[in-house]
ModelCIF file with pLDDT and N, C-alpha, C, O atoms, coordinates in Angstrom:
data_MODEL
#
_entry.id   MODEL 
#
_entity.id                         1 
_entity.type                       polymer 
_entity.pdbx_number_of_molecules   1 
#
_entity_poly.entity_id                      1 
_entity_poly.type                           'polypeptide(L)' 
_entity_poly.nstd_linkage                   no 
_entity_poly.nstd_monomer                   no 
_entity_poly.pdbx_seq_one_letter_code       MDVPIGSEAWPARSLLGMLSPSARQELLGLGTRSRFDAGDVLLSQGADDQQPWP 
_entity_poly.pdbx_seq_one_letter_code_can   MDVPIGSEAWPARSLLGMLSPSARQELLGLGTRSRFDAGDVLLSQGADDQQPWP 
_entity_poly.pdbx_strand_id                 A 
#
loop_
_entity_poly_seq.entity_id 
_entity_poly_seq.num 
_entity_poly_seq.mon_id 
_entity_poly_seq.hetero 
1 1  MET n 
1 2  ASP n 
1 3  VAL n 
1 4  PRO n 
1 5  ILE n 
1 6  GLY n 
1 7  SER n 
1 8  GLU n 
1 9  ALA n 
1 10 TRP n 
1 11 PRO n 
1 12 ALA n 
1 13 ARG n 
1 14 SER n 
1 15 LEU n 
1 16 LEU n 
1 17 GLY n 
1 18 MET n 
1 19 LEU n 
1 20 SER n 
1 21 PRO n 
1 22 SER n 
1 23 ALA n 
1 24 ARG n 
1 25 GLN n 
1 26 GLU n 
1 27 LEU n 
1 28 LEU n 
1 29 GLY n 
1 30 LEU n 
1 31 GLY n 
1 32 THR n 
1 33 ARG n 
1 34 SER n 
1 35 ARG n 
1 36 PHE n 
1 37 ASP n 
1 38 ALA n 
1 39 GLY n 
1 40 ASP n 
1 41 VAL n 
1 42 LEU n 
1 43 LEU n 
1 44 SER n 
1 45 GLN n 
1 46 GLY n 
1 47 ALA n 
1 48 ASP n 
1 49 ASP n 
1 50 GLN n 
1 51 GLN n 
1 52 PRO n 
1 53 TRP n 
1 54 PRO n 
#
_struct_asym.id          A 
_struct_asym.entity_id   1 
#
loop_
_ma_qa_metric.id 
_ma_qa_metric.mode 
_ma_qa_metric.name 
_ma_qa_metric.software_group_id 
_ma_qa_metric.type 
1 global pLDDT . pLDDT 
2 local  pLDDT . pLDDT 
#
_ma_qa_metric_global.metric_id      1 
_ma_qa_metric_global.metric_value   80.65 
_ma_qa_metric_global.model_id       1 
_ma_qa_metric_global.ordinal_id     1 
#
loop_
_ma_qa_metric_local.label_asym_id 
_ma_qa_metric_local.label_comp_id 
_ma_qa_metric_local.label_seq_id 
_ma_qa_metric_local.metric_id 
_ma_qa_metric_local.metric_value 
_ma_qa_metric_local.model_id 
_ma_qa_metric_local.ordinal_id 
A MET 1  2 48.00 1 1  
A ASP 2  2 55.00 1 2  
A VAL 3  2 56.00 1 3  
A PRO 4  2 58.00 1 4  
A ILE 5  2 58.00 1 5  
A GLY 6  2 55.00 1 6  
A SER 7  2 58.00 1 7  
A GLU 8  2 63.00 1 8  
A ALA 9  2 80.00 1 9  
A TRP 10 2 85.00 1 10 
A PRO 11 2 88.00 1 11 
A ALA 12 2 86.00 1 12 
A ARG 13 2 89.00 1 13 
A SER 14 2 90.00 1 14 
A LEU 15 2 90.00 1 15 
A LEU 16 2 90.00 1 16 
A GLY 17 2 90.00 1 17 
A MET 18 2 92.00 1 18 
A LEU 19 2 91.00 1 19 
A SER 20 2 91.00 1 20 
A PRO 21 2 89.00 1 21 
A SER 22 2 91.00 1 22 
A ALA 23 2 93.00 1 23 
A ARG 24 2 91.00 1 24 
A GLN 25 2 89.00 1 25 
A GLU 26 2 92.00 1 26 
A LEU 27 2 91.00 1 27 
A LEU 28 2 88.00 1 28 
A GLY 29 2 89.00 1 29 
A LEU 30 2 92.00 1 30 
A GLY 31 2 86.00 1 31 
A THR 32 2 86.00 1 32 
A ARG 33 2 83.00 1 33 
A SER 34 2 86.00 1 34 
A ARG 35 2 89.00 1 35 
A PHE 36 2 92.00 1 36 
A ASP 37 2 94.00 1 37 
A ALA 38 2 94.00 1 38 
A GLY 39 2 93.00 1 39 
A ASP 40 2 92.00 1 40 
A VAL 41 2 87.00 1 41 
A LEU 42 2 84.00 1 42 
A LEU 43 2 83.00 1 43 
A SER 44 2 82.00 1 44 
A GLN 45 2 85.00 1 45 
A GLY 46 2 80.00 1 46 
A ALA 47 2 77.00 1 47 
A ASP 48 2 76.00 1 48 
A ASP 49 2 72.00 1 49 
A GLN 50 2 71.00 1 50 
A GLN 51 2 63.00 1 51 
A PRO 52 2 65.00 1 52 
A TRP 53 2 60.00 1 53 
A PRO 54 2 57.00 1 54 
#
loop_
_atom_site.group_PDB 
_atom_site.id 
_atom_site.type_symbol 
_atom_site.label_atom_id 
_atom_site.label_alt_id 
_atom_site.label_comp_id 
_atom_site.label_asym_id 
_atom_site.label_entity_id 
_atom_site.label_seq_id 
_atom_site.pdbx_PDB_ins_code 
_atom_site.Cartn_x 
_atom_site.Cartn_y 
_atom_site.Cartn_z 
_atom_site.occupancy 
_atom_site.B_iso_or_equiv 
_atom_site.pdbx_formal_charge 
_atom_site.auth_seq_id 
_atom_site.auth_comp_id 
_atom_site.auth_asym_id 
_atom_site.auth_atom_id 
_atom_site.pdbx_PDB_model_num 
ATOM 1   N N  . MET A 1 1  ? 102.188 93.497  88.725 1.00 48.00 ? 1  MET A N  1 
ATOM 2   C CA . MET A 1 1  ? 101.123 92.742  89.353 1.00 48.00 ? 1  MET A CA 1 
ATOM 3   C C  . MET A 1 1  ? 101.576 91.291  89.433 1.00 48.00 ? 1  MET A C  1 
ATOM 4   O O  . MET A 1 1  ? 101.942 90.691  88.422 1.00 48.00 ? 1  MET A O  1 
ATOM 5   N N  . ASP A 1 2  ? 101.551 90.738  90.622 1.00 55.00 ? 2  ASP A N  1 
ATOM 6   C CA . ASP A 1 2  ? 101.968 89.358  90.811 1.00 55.00 ? 2  ASP A CA 1 
ATOM 7   C C  . ASP A 1 2  ? 100.721 88.494  90.855 1.00 55.00 ? 2  ASP A C  1 
ATOM 8   O O  . ASP A 1 2  ? 100.121 88.322  91.916 1.00 55.00 ? 2  ASP A O  1 
ATOM 9   N N  . VAL A 1 3  ? 100.321 87.943  89.703 1.00 56.00 ? 3  VAL A N  1 
ATOM 10  C CA . VAL A 1 3  ? 99.101  87.158  89.597 1.00 56.00 ? 3  VAL A CA 1 
ATOM 11  C C  . VAL A 1 3  ? 99.463  85.688  89.525 1.00 56.00 ? 3  VAL A C  1 
ATOM 12  O O  . VAL A 1 3  ? 100.243 85.292  88.659 1.00 56.00 ? 3  VAL A O  1 
ATOM 13  N N  . PRO A 1 4  ? 98.914  84.864  90.419 1.00 58.00 ? 4  PRO A N  1 
ATOM 14  C CA . PRO A 1 4  ? 99.207  83.439  90.363 1.00 58.00 ? 4  PRO A CA 1 
ATOM 15  C C  . PRO A 1 4  ? 98.794  82.831  89.035 1.00 58.00 ? 4  PRO A C  1 
ATOM 16  O O  . PRO A 1 4  ? 97.856  83.301  88.390 1.00 58.00 ? 4  PRO A O  1 
ATOM 17  N N  . ILE A 1 5  ? 99.500  81.782  88.629 1.00 58.00 ? 5  ILE A N  1 
ATOM 18  C CA . ILE A 1 5  ? 99.278  81.160  87.327 1.00 58.00 ? 5  ILE A CA 1 
ATOM 19  C C  . ILE A 1 5  ? 97.826  80.777  87.102 1.00 58.00 ? 5  ILE A C  1 
ATOM 20  O O  . ILE A 1 5  ? 97.297  81.026  86.018 1.00 58.00 ? 5  ILE A O  1 
ATOM 21  N N  . GLY A 1 6  ? 97.176  80.193  88.064 1.00 55.00 ? 6  GLY A N  1 
ATOM 22  C CA . GLY A 1 6  ? 95.800  79.738  87.880 1.00 55.00 ? 6  GLY A CA 1 
ATOM 23  C C  . GLY A 1 6  ? 94.753  80.780  88.203 1.00 55.00 ? 6  GLY A C  1 
ATOM 24  O O  . GLY A 1 6  ? 93.562  80.470  88.197 1.00 55.00 ? 6  GLY A O  1 
ATOM 25  N N  . SER A 1 7  ? 95.153  81.990  88.481 1.00 58.00 ? 7  SER A N  1 
ATOM 26  C CA . SER A 1 7  ? 94.231  83.032  88.928 1.00 58.00 ? 7  SER A CA 1 
ATOM 27  C C  . SER A 1 7  ? 93.258  83.439  87.834 1.00 58.00 ? 7  SER A C  1 
ATOM 28  O O  . SER A 1 7  ? 93.574  83.423  86.644 1.00 58.00 ? 7  SER A O  1 
ATOM 29  N N  . GLU A 1 8  ? 92.074  83.802  88.280 1.00 63.00 ? 8  GLU A N  1 
ATOM 30  C CA . GLU A 1 8  ? 91.060  84.339  87.364 1.00 63.00 ? 8  GLU A CA 1 
ATOM 31  C C  . GLU A 1 8  ? 91.188  85.851  87.257 1.00 63.00 ? 8  GLU A C  1 
ATOM 32  O O  . GLU A 1 8  ? 90.371  86.484  86.587 1.00 63.00 ? 8  GLU A O  1 
ATOM 33  N N  . ALA A 1 9  ? 92.190  86.450  87.896 1.00 80.00 ? 9  ALA A N  1 
ATOM 34  C CA . ALA A 1 9  ? 92.324  87.902  87.985 1.00 80.00 ? 9  ALA A CA 1 
ATOM 35  C C  . ALA A 1 9  ? 92.962  88.541  86.759 1.00 80.00 ? 9  ALA A C  1 
ATOM 36  O O  . ALA A 1 9  ? 93.202  89.748  86.775 1.00 80.00 ? 9  ALA A O  1 
ATOM 37  N N  . TRP A 1 10 ? 93.241  87.811  85.723 1.00 85.00 ? 10 TRP A N  1 
ATOM 38  C CA . TRP A 1 10 ? 93.829  88.412  84.526 1.00 85.00 ? 10 TRP A CA 1 
ATOM 39  C C  . TRP A 1 10 ? 92.782  89.308  83.868 1.00 85.00 ? 10 TRP A C  1 
ATOM 40  O O  . TRP A 1 10 ? 91.614  88.927  83.790 1.00 85.00 ? 10 TRP A O  1 
ATOM 41  N N  . PRO A 1 11 ? 93.174  90.483  83.397 1.00 88.00 ? 11 PRO A N  1 
ATOM 42  C CA . PRO A 1 11 ? 92.207  91.378  82.743 1.00 88.00 ? 11 PRO A CA 1 
ATOM 43  C C  . PRO A 1 11 ? 91.515  90.679  81.573 1.00 88.00 ? 11 PRO A C  1 
ATOM 44  O O  . PRO A 1 11 ? 92.164  90.019  80.762 1.00 88.00 ? 11 PRO A O  1 
ATOM 45  N N  . ALA A 1 12 ? 90.204  90.830  81.494 1.00 86.00 ? 12 ALA A N  1 
ATOM 46  C CA . ALA A 1 12 ? 89.395  90.114  80.505 1.00 86.00 ? 12 ALA A CA 1 
ATOM 47  C C  . ALA A 1 12 ? 89.837  90.374  79.068 1.00 86.00 ? 12 ALA A C  1 
ATOM 48  O O  . ALA A 1 12 ? 89.716  89.488  78.223 1.00 86.00 ? 12 ALA A O  1 
ATOM 49  N N  . ARG A 1 13 ? 90.350  91.575  78.773 1.00 89.00 ? 13 ARG A N  1 
ATOM 50  C CA . ARG A 1 13 ? 90.741  91.897  77.397 1.00 89.00 ? 13 ARG A CA 1 
ATOM 51  C C  . ARG A 1 13 ? 92.191  91.537  77.090 1.00 89.00 ? 13 ARG A C  1 
ATOM 52  O O  . ARG A 1 13 ? 92.669  91.793  75.985 1.00 89.00 ? 13 ARG A O  1 
ATOM 53  N N  . SER A 1 14 ? 92.897  90.947  78.054 1.00 90.00 ? 14 SER A N  1 
ATOM 54  C CA . SER A 1 14 ? 94.277  90.523  77.812 1.00 90.00 ? 14 SER A CA 1 
ATOM 55  C C  . SER A 1 14 ? 94.275  89.128  77.202 1.00 90.00 ? 14 SER A C  1 
ATOM 56  O O  . SER A 1 14 ? 93.277  88.412  77.289 1.00 90.00 ? 14 SER A O  1 
ATOM 57  N N  . LEU A 1 15 ? 95.380  88.743  76.589 1.00 90.00 ? 15 LEU A N  1 
ATOM 58  C CA . LEU A 1 15 ? 95.481  87.399  76.007 1.00 90.00 ? 15 LEU A CA 1 
ATOM 59  C C  . LEU A 1 15 ? 95.184  86.341  77.060 1.00 90.00 ? 15 LEU A C  1 
ATOM 60  O O  . LEU A 1 15 ? 94.393  85.430  76.819 1.00 90.00 ? 15 LEU A O  1 
ATOM 61  N N  . LEU A 1 16 ? 95.813  86.456  78.222 1.00 90.00 ? 16 LEU A N  1 
ATOM 62  C CA . LEU A 1 16 ? 95.607  85.450  79.257 1.00 90.00 ? 16 LEU A CA 1 
ATOM 63  C C  . LEU A 1 16 ? 94.186  85.470  79.794 1.00 90.00 ? 16 LEU A C  1 
ATOM 64  O O  . LEU A 1 16 ? 93.660  84.425  80.177 1.00 90.00 ? 16 LEU A O  1 
ATOM 65  N N  . GLY A 1 17 ? 93.561  86.628  79.831 1.00 90.00 ? 17 GLY A N  1 
ATOM 66  C CA . GLY A 1 17 ? 92.188  86.733  80.293 1.00 90.00 ? 17 GLY A CA 1 
ATOM 67  C C  . GLY A 1 17 ? 91.188  86.117  79.339 1.00 90.00 ? 17 GLY A C  1 
ATOM 68  O O  . GLY A 1 17 ? 90.111  85.698  79.764 1.00 90.00 ? 17 GLY A O  1 
ATOM 69  N N  . MET A 1 18 ? 91.519  86.052  78.057 1.00 92.00 ? 18 MET A N  1 
ATOM 70  C CA . MET A 1 18 ? 90.603  85.482  77.057 1.00 92.00 ? 18 MET A CA 1 
ATOM 71  C C  . MET A 1 18 ? 90.708  83.964  76.956 1.00 92.00 ? 18 MET A C  1 
ATOM 72  O O  . MET A 1 18 ? 89.832  83.316  76.384 1.00 92.00 ? 18 MET A O  1 
ATOM 73  N N  . LEU A 1 19 ? 91.774  83.398  77.507 1.00 91.00 ? 19 LEU A N  1 
ATOM 74  C CA . LEU A 1 19 ? 91.951  81.945  77.444 1.00 91.00 ? 19 LEU A CA 1 
ATOM 75  C C  . LEU A 1 19 ? 91.130  81.240  78.510 1.00 91.00 ? 19 LEU A C  1 
ATOM 76  O O  . LEU A 1 19 ? 90.834  81.811  79.560 1.00 91.00 ? 19 LEU A O  1 
ATOM 77  N N  . SER A 1 20 ? 90.768  80.006  78.233 1.00 91.00 ? 20 SER A N  1 
ATOM 78  C CA . SER A 1 20 ? 90.116  79.196  79.262 1.00 91.00 ? 20 SER A CA 1 
ATOM 79  C C  . SER A 1 20 ? 91.134  78.923  80.361 1.00 91.00 ? 20 SER A C  1 
ATOM 80  O O  . SER A 1 20 ? 92.338  78.966  80.106 1.00 91.00 ? 20 SER A O  1 
ATOM 81  N N  . PRO A 1 21 ? 90.679  78.645  81.571 1.00 89.00 ? 21 PRO A N  1 
ATOM 82  C CA . PRO A 1 21 ? 91.629  78.365  82.654 1.00 89.00 ? 21 PRO A CA 1 
ATOM 83  C C  . PRO A 1 21 ? 92.618  77.244  82.324 1.00 89.00 ? 21 PRO A C  1 
ATOM 84  O O  . PRO A 1 21 ? 93.794  77.339  82.673 1.00 89.00 ? 21 PRO A O  1 
ATOM 85  N N  . SER A 1 22 ? 92.158  76.194  81.660 1.00 91.00 ? 22 SER A N  1 
ATOM 86  C CA . SER A 1 22 ? 93.075  75.088  81.335 1.00 91.00 ? 22 SER A CA 1 
ATOM 87  C C  . SER A 1 22 ? 94.090  75.503  80.274 1.00 91.00 ? 22 SER A C  1 
ATOM 88  O O  . SER A 1 22 ? 95.259  75.129  80.367 1.00 91.00 ? 22 SER A O  1 
ATOM 89  N N  . ALA A 1 23 ? 93.669  76.267  79.272 1.00 93.00 ? 23 ALA A N  1 
ATOM 90  C CA . ALA A 1 23 ? 94.602  76.731  78.238 1.00 93.00 ? 23 ALA A CA 1 
ATOM 91  C C  . ALA A 1 23 ? 95.608  77.710  78.832 1.00 93.00 ? 23 ALA A C  1 
ATOM 92  O O  . ALA A 1 23 ? 96.792  77.671  78.496 1.00 93.00 ? 23 ALA A O  1 
ATOM 93  N N  . ARG A 1 24 ? 95.133  78.592  79.718 1.00 91.00 ? 24 ARG A N  1 
ATOM 94  C CA . ARG A 1 24 ? 96.025  79.544  80.377 1.00 91.00 ? 24 ARG A CA 1 
ATOM 95  C C  . ARG A 1 24 ? 97.065  78.801  81.214 1.00 91.00 ? 24 ARG A C  1 
ATOM 96  O O  . ARG A 1 24 ? 98.248  79.137  81.168 1.00 91.00 ? 24 ARG A O  1 
ATOM 97  N N  . GLN A 1 25 ? 96.640  77.808  81.968 1.00 89.00 ? 25 GLN A N  1 
ATOM 98  C CA . GLN A 1 25 ? 97.549  77.013  82.795 1.00 89.00 ? 25 GLN A CA 1 
ATOM 99  C C  . GLN A 1 25 ? 98.601  76.324  81.927 1.00 89.00 ? 25 GLN A C  1 
ATOM 100 O O  . GLN A 1 25 ? 99.780  76.303  82.278 1.00 89.00 ? 25 GLN A O  1 
ATOM 101 N N  . GLU A 1 26 ? 98.178  75.764  80.798 1.00 92.00 ? 26 GLU A N  1 
ATOM 102 C CA . GLU A 1 26 ? 99.109  75.078  79.896 1.00 92.00 ? 26 GLU A CA 1 
ATOM 103 C C  . GLU A 1 26 ? 100.119 76.059  79.298 1.00 92.00 ? 26 GLU A C  1 
ATOM 104 O O  . GLU A 1 26 ? 101.316 75.774  79.262 1.00 92.00 ? 26 GLU A O  1 
ATOM 105 N N  . LEU A 1 27 ? 99.639  77.207  78.830 1.00 91.00 ? 27 LEU A N  1 
ATOM 106 C CA . LEU A 1 27 ? 100.523 78.209  78.230 1.00 91.00 ? 27 LEU A CA 1 
ATOM 107 C C  . LEU A 1 27 ? 101.542 78.723  79.253 1.00 91.00 ? 27 LEU A C  1 
ATOM 108 O O  . LEU A 1 27 ? 102.739 78.767  78.969 1.00 91.00 ? 27 LEU A O  1 
ATOM 109 N N  . LEU A 1 28 ? 101.073 79.108  80.427 1.00 88.00 ? 28 LEU A N  1 
ATOM 110 C CA . LEU A 1 28 ? 101.973 79.635  81.444 1.00 88.00 ? 28 LEU A CA 1 
ATOM 111 C C  . LEU A 1 28 ? 102.943 78.573  81.951 1.00 88.00 ? 28 LEU A C  1 
ATOM 112 O O  . LEU A 1 28 ? 104.048 78.899  82.384 1.00 88.00 ? 28 LEU A O  1 
ATOM 113 N N  . GLY A 1 29 ? 102.540 77.317  81.899 1.00 89.00 ? 29 GLY A N  1 
ATOM 114 C CA . GLY A 1 29 ? 103.414 76.228  82.318 1.00 89.00 ? 29 GLY A CA 1 
ATOM 115 C C  . GLY A 1 29 ? 104.587 76.019  81.371 1.00 89.00 ? 29 GLY A C  1 
ATOM 116 O O  . GLY A 1 29 ? 105.566 75.370  81.741 1.00 89.00 ? 29 GLY A O  1 
ATOM 117 N N  . LEU A 1 30 ? 104.508 76.555  80.161 1.00 92.00 ? 30 LEU A N  1 
ATOM 118 C CA . LEU A 1 30 ? 105.592 76.415  79.181 1.00 92.00 ? 30 LEU A CA 1 
ATOM 119 C C  . LEU A 1 30 ? 106.724 77.405  79.425 1.00 92.00 ? 30 LEU A C  1 
ATOM 120 O O  . LEU A 1 30 ? 107.842 77.209  78.947 1.00 92.00 ? 30 LEU A O  1 
ATOM 121 N N  . GLY A 1 31 ? 106.437 78.454  80.159 1.00 86.00 ? 31 GLY A N  1 
ATOM 122 C CA . GLY A 1 31 ? 107.424 79.518  80.345 1.00 86.00 ? 31 GLY A CA 1 
ATOM 123 C C  . GLY A 1 31 ? 108.272 79.341  81.583 1.00 86.00 ? 31 GLY A C  1 
ATOM 124 O O  . GLY A 1 31 ? 108.133 78.370  82.326 1.00 86.00 ? 31 GLY A O  1 
ATOM 125 N N  . THR A 1 32 ? 109.146 80.295  81.785 1.00 86.00 ? 32 THR A N  1 
ATOM 126 C CA . THR A 1 32 ? 109.990 80.363  82.970 1.00 86.00 ? 32 THR A CA 1 
ATOM 127 C C  . THR A 1 32 ? 109.685 81.666  83.676 1.00 86.00 ? 32 THR A C  1 
ATOM 128 O O  . THR A 1 32 ? 109.691 82.728  83.054 1.00 86.00 ? 32 THR A O  1 
ATOM 129 N N  . ARG A 1 33 ? 109.421 81.595  84.960 1.00 83.00 ? 33 ARG A N  1 
ATOM 130 C CA . ARG A 1 33 ? 109.096 82.800  85.723 1.00 83.00 ? 33 ARG A CA 1 
ATOM 131 C C  . ARG A 1 33 ? 110.355 83.634  85.922 1.00 83.00 ? 33 ARG A C  1 
ATOM 132 O O  . ARG A 1 33 ? 111.397 83.117  86.324 1.00 83.00 ? 33 ARG A O  1 
ATOM 133 N N  . SER A 1 34 ? 110.248 84.916  85.639 1.00 86.00 ? 34 SER A N  1 
ATOM 134 C CA . SER A 1 34 ? 111.350 85.863  85.835 1.00 86.00 ? 34 SER A CA 1 
ATOM 135 C C  . SER A 1 34 ? 110.817 87.081  86.556 1.00 86.00 ? 34 SER A C  1 
ATOM 136 O O  . SER A 1 34 ? 109.680 87.495  86.332 1.00 86.00 ? 34 SER A O  1 
ATOM 137 N N  . ARG A 1 35 ? 111.629 87.652  87.415 1.00 89.00 ? 35 ARG A N  1 
ATOM 138 C CA . ARG A 1 35 ? 111.255 88.882  88.113 1.00 89.00 ? 35 ARG A CA 1 
ATOM 139 C C  . ARG A 1 35 ? 112.177 90.003  87.656 1.00 89.00 ? 35 ARG A C  1 
ATOM 140 O O  . ARG A 1 35 ? 113.369 89.791  87.433 1.00 89.00 ? 35 ARG A O  1 
ATOM 141 N N  . PHE A 1 36 ? 111.617 91.186  87.520 1.00 92.00 ? 36 PHE A N  1 
ATOM 142 C CA . PHE A 1 36 ? 112.373 92.352  87.122 1.00 92.00 ? 36 PHE A CA 1 
ATOM 143 C C  . PHE A 1 36 ? 112.104 93.461  88.120 1.00 92.00 ? 36 PHE A C  1 
ATOM 144 O O  . PHE A 1 36 ? 110.996 93.582  88.641 1.00 92.00 ? 36 PHE A O  1 
ATOM 145 N N  . ASP A 1 37 ? 113.107 94.263  88.383 1.00 94.00 ? 37 ASP A N  1 
ATOM 146 C CA . ASP A 1 37 ? 112.949 95.406  89.281 1.00 94.00 ? 37 ASP A CA 1 
ATOM 147 C C  . ASP A 1 37 ? 112.285 96.557  88.535 1.00 94.00 ? 37 ASP A C  1 
ATOM 148 O O  . ASP A 1 37 ? 112.394 96.673  87.315 1.00 94.00 ? 37 ASP A O  1 
ATOM 149 N N  . ALA A 1 38 ? 111.602 97.396  89.286 1.00 94.00 ? 38 ALA A N  1 
ATOM 150 C CA . ALA A 1 38 ? 111.003 98.598  88.701 1.00 94.00 ? 38 ALA A CA 1 
ATOM 151 C C  . ALA A 1 38 ? 112.108 99.408  88.031 1.00 94.00 ? 38 ALA A C  1 
ATOM 152 O O  . ALA A 1 38 ? 113.169 99.628  88.615 1.00 94.00 ? 38 ALA A O  1 
ATOM 153 N N  . GLY A 1 39 ? 111.854 99.845  86.814 1.00 93.00 ? 39 GLY A N  1 
ATOM 154 C CA . GLY A 1 39 ? 112.838 100.640 86.088 1.00 93.00 ? 39 GLY A CA 1 
ATOM 155 C C  . GLY A 1 39 ? 113.760 99.835  85.201 1.00 93.00 ? 39 GLY A C  1 
ATOM 156 O O  . GLY A 1 39 ? 114.492 100.418 84.401 1.00 93.00 ? 39 GLY A O  1 
ATOM 157 N N  . ASP A 1 40 ? 113.754 98.500  85.312 1.00 92.00 ? 40 ASP A N  1 
ATOM 158 C CA . ASP A 1 40 ? 114.572 97.674  84.424 1.00 92.00 ? 40 ASP A CA 1 
ATOM 159 C C  . ASP A 1 40 ? 114.093 97.835  82.979 1.00 92.00 ? 40 ASP A C  1 
ATOM 160 O O  . ASP A 1 40 ? 112.890 97.870  82.724 1.00 92.00 ? 40 ASP A O  1 
ATOM 161 N N  . VAL A 1 41 ? 115.022 97.933  82.049 1.00 87.00 ? 41 VAL A N  1 
ATOM 162 C CA . VAL A 1 41 ? 114.677 98.028  80.629 1.00 87.00 ? 41 VAL A CA 1 
ATOM 163 C C  . VAL A 1 41 ? 114.542 96.609  80.082 1.00 87.00 ? 41 VAL A C  1 
ATOM 164 O O  . VAL A 1 41 ? 115.494 95.830  80.136 1.00 87.00 ? 41 VAL A O  1 
ATOM 165 N N  . LEU A 1 42 ? 113.367 96.270  79.558 1.00 84.00 ? 42 LEU A N  1 
ATOM 166 C CA . LEU A 1 42 ? 113.123 94.944  79.002 1.00 84.00 ? 42 LEU A CA 1 
ATOM 167 C C  . LEU A 1 42 ? 113.281 94.926  77.489 1.00 84.00 ? 42 LEU A C  1 
ATOM 168 O O  . LEU A 1 42 ? 113.745 93.937  76.921 1.00 84.00 ? 42 LEU A O  1 
ATOM 169 N N  . LEU A 1 43 ? 112.902 96.006  76.843 1.00 83.00 ? 43 LEU A N  1 
ATOM 170 C CA . LEU A 1 43 ? 112.999 96.135  75.386 1.00 83.00 ? 43 LEU A CA 1 
ATOM 171 C C  . LEU A 1 43 ? 113.498 97.520  75.050 1.00 83.00 ? 43 LEU A C  1 
ATOM 172 O O  . LEU A 1 43 ? 113.166 98.489  75.733 1.00 83.00 ? 43 LEU A O  1 
ATOM 173 N N  . SER A 1 44 ? 114.295 97.618  74.003 1.00 82.00 ? 44 SER A N  1 
ATOM 174 C CA . SER A 1 44 ? 114.748 98.915  73.507 1.00 82.00 ? 44 SER A CA 1 
ATOM 175 C C  . SER A 1 44 ? 114.489 98.978  72.010 1.00 82.00 ? 44 SER A C  1 
ATOM 176 O O  . SER A 1 44 ? 114.926 98.104  71.261 1.00 82.00 ? 44 SER A O  1 
ATOM 177 N N  . GLN A 1 45 ? 113.789 99.997  71.582 1.00 85.00 ? 45 GLN A N  1 
ATOM 178 C CA . GLN A 1 45 ? 113.481 100.151 70.168 1.00 85.00 ? 45 GLN A CA 1 
ATOM 179 C C  . GLN A 1 45 ? 114.772 100.211 69.366 1.00 85.00 ? 45 GLN A C  1 
ATOM 180 O O  . GLN A 1 45 ? 115.676 100.979 69.693 1.00 85.00 ? 45 GLN A O  1 
ATOM 181 N N  . GLY A 1 46 ? 114.858 99.402  68.315 1.00 80.00 ? 46 GLY A N  1 
ATOM 182 C CA . GLY A 1 46 ? 116.012 99.394  67.433 1.00 80.00 ? 46 GLY A CA 1 
ATOM 183 C C  . GLY A 1 46 ? 117.173 98.534  67.907 1.00 80.00 ? 46 GLY A C  1 
ATOM 184 O O  . GLY A 1 46 ? 118.155 98.378  67.182 1.00 80.00 ? 46 GLY A O  1 
ATOM 185 N N  . ALA A 1 47 ? 117.084 97.975  69.101 1.00 77.00 ? 47 ALA A N  1 
ATOM 186 C CA . ALA A 1 47 ? 118.178 97.138  69.613 1.00 77.00 ? 47 ALA A CA 1 
ATOM 187 C C  . ALA A 1 47 ? 118.258 95.850  68.798 1.00 77.00 ? 47 ALA A C  1 
ATOM 188 O O  . ALA A 1 47 ? 117.238 95.239  68.479 1.00 77.00 ? 47 ALA A O  1 
ATOM 189 N N  . ASP A 1 48 ? 119.476 95.449  68.468 1.00 76.00 ? 48 ASP A N  1 
ATOM 190 C CA . ASP A 1 48 ? 119.645 94.203  67.715 1.00 76.00 ? 48 ASP A CA 1 
ATOM 191 C C  . ASP A 1 48 ? 120.566 93.231  68.449 1.00 76.00 ? 48 ASP A C  1 
ATOM 192 O O  . ASP A 1 48 ? 121.072 92.275  67.861 1.00 76.00 ? 48 ASP A O  1 
ATOM 193 N N  . ASP A 1 49 ? 120.778 93.487  69.740 1.00 72.00 ? 49 ASP A N  1 
ATOM 194 C CA . ASP A 1 49 ? 121.629 92.603  70.518 1.00 72.00 ? 49 ASP A CA 1 
ATOM 195 C C  . ASP A 1 49 ? 120.851 91.410  71.039 1.00 72.00 ? 49 ASP A C  1 
ATOM 196 O O  . ASP A 1 49 ? 119.623 91.450  71.125 1.00 72.00 ? 49 ASP A O  1 
ATOM 197 N N  . GLN A 1 50 ? 121.543 90.377  71.376 1.00 71.00 ? 50 GLN A N  1 
ATOM 198 C CA . GLN A 1 50 ? 120.933 89.152  71.906 1.00 71.00 ? 50 GLN A CA 1 
ATOM 199 C C  . GLN A 1 50 ? 121.422 88.977  73.343 1.00 71.00 ? 50 GLN A C  1 
ATOM 200 O O  . GLN A 1 50 ? 122.522 88.471  73.564 1.00 71.00 ? 50 GLN A O  1 
ATOM 201 N N  . GLN A 1 51 ? 120.624 89.388  74.307 1.00 63.00 ? 51 GLN A N  1 
ATOM 202 C CA . GLN A 1 51 ? 120.986 89.272  75.717 1.00 63.00 ? 51 GLN A CA 1 
ATOM 203 C C  . GLN A 1 51 ? 120.319 88.040  76.311 1.00 63.00 ? 51 GLN A C  1 
ATOM 204 O O  . GLN A 1 51 ? 119.126 87.830  76.098 1.00 63.00 ? 51 GLN A O  1 
ATOM 205 N N  . PRO A 1 52 ? 121.066 87.216  77.058 1.00 65.00 ? 52 PRO A N  1 
ATOM 206 C CA . PRO A 1 52 ? 120.430 86.080  77.730 1.00 65.00 ? 52 PRO A CA 1 
ATOM 207 C C  . PRO A 1 52 ? 119.574 86.576  78.888 1.00 65.00 ? 52 PRO A C  1 
ATOM 208 O O  . PRO A 1 52 ? 119.904 87.584  79.513 1.00 65.00 ? 52 PRO A O  1 
ATOM 209 N N  . TRP A 1 53 ? 118.513 85.899  79.172 1.00 60.00 ? 53 TRP A N  1 
ATOM 210 C CA . TRP A 1 53 ? 117.655 86.236  80.313 1.00 60.00 ? 53 TRP A CA 1 
ATOM 211 C C  . TRP A 1 53 ? 118.362 85.856  81.587 1.00 60.00 ? 53 TRP A C  1 
ATOM 212 O O  . TRP A 1 53 ? 119.148 84.908  81.610 1.00 60.00 ? 53 TRP A O  1 
ATOM 213 N N  . PRO A 1 54 ? 118.086 86.596  82.664 1.00 57.00 ? 54 PRO A N  1 
ATOM 214 C CA . PRO A 1 54 ? 118.707 86.283  83.962 1.00 57.00 ? 54 PRO A CA 1 
ATOM 215 C C  . PRO A 1 54 ? 118.282 84.936  84.482 1.00 57.00 ? 54 PRO A C  1 
ATOM 216 O O  . PRO A 1 54 ? 118.715 84.525  85.559 1.00 57.00 ? 54 PRO A O  1 
#
């Protein structure tokens, strides 16, 4: 789901949905936007490697 940073469309029970719009904007502004293709593995149980983000 491609939800704009300031959108009110975040699910109400999600972390981002529970934050005020200003707190959500501040939190999301700290990160870096990354896109992943369908089927990409983001986490593997038991993995101990350190992979840099694309």
